[in-house]
C-alpha angles and dihedrals in degrees: 000000000000092000090053092052091045092051091048090050091052091050091049091051091047091048092048092052090051094046099044122077135171117245111243091214107044101014096233122135118244140162116280088217091076121074098217131045108251091214104052102008094239112163129223101335095219089069098047114109113230126171113270115242094255096158096269103071136036134182114221124189109204092171098063113116093023097266126191116258091259092051092048092049091048089051090049092051091048093048091048090051091048092048091050092049089051091049094239116171099211145007132198110216117205106204099153127234098256134258095253094070090235097082124278134256094248090054093049096045093043091055092046090053092048090050089052091049091049092049089051093045095243088127128023099226145332127212120197112231093244088061095042094109134126088240095058116094096223091050092048090054092047092049090052089055096039109025092172088075089068088080091057114129088221097058109117094000095109089224108182091190096072142055125200113219126198111205 
């Protein structure tokens, strides 16, 4: 009887790992059975336009694997250092919005850290996803400097689960 339950448990875990996927836009996990992400509404991810890694922009998901706040911030700091050493111009950080619906701790702390880095001139600027719109002044200025970001699938989506960082 125990062996049967154990085998069933293994099959459930295997099935769950096949069915779950991480949204490329907001970073939340969701069932691959559904067509749209229930968190950000993104459609079939194979059709979403994201900037190609052309040496000037990278997308980094610091929320993958459900890290603690400290782990996520350490990953963010490491990725920023790596991006600077590779002379990247910009980075889109997927930190997620948070499961509570009020904004998560990783999102809040990530943005605090980016504000600190901007104040200390470690990064040039950061634009929260909800302000990453062609109508926003900071985004207009960023797009003049880095026109390749105009093809970002997040532009104009008001995605609260990301922040665009200019290095």
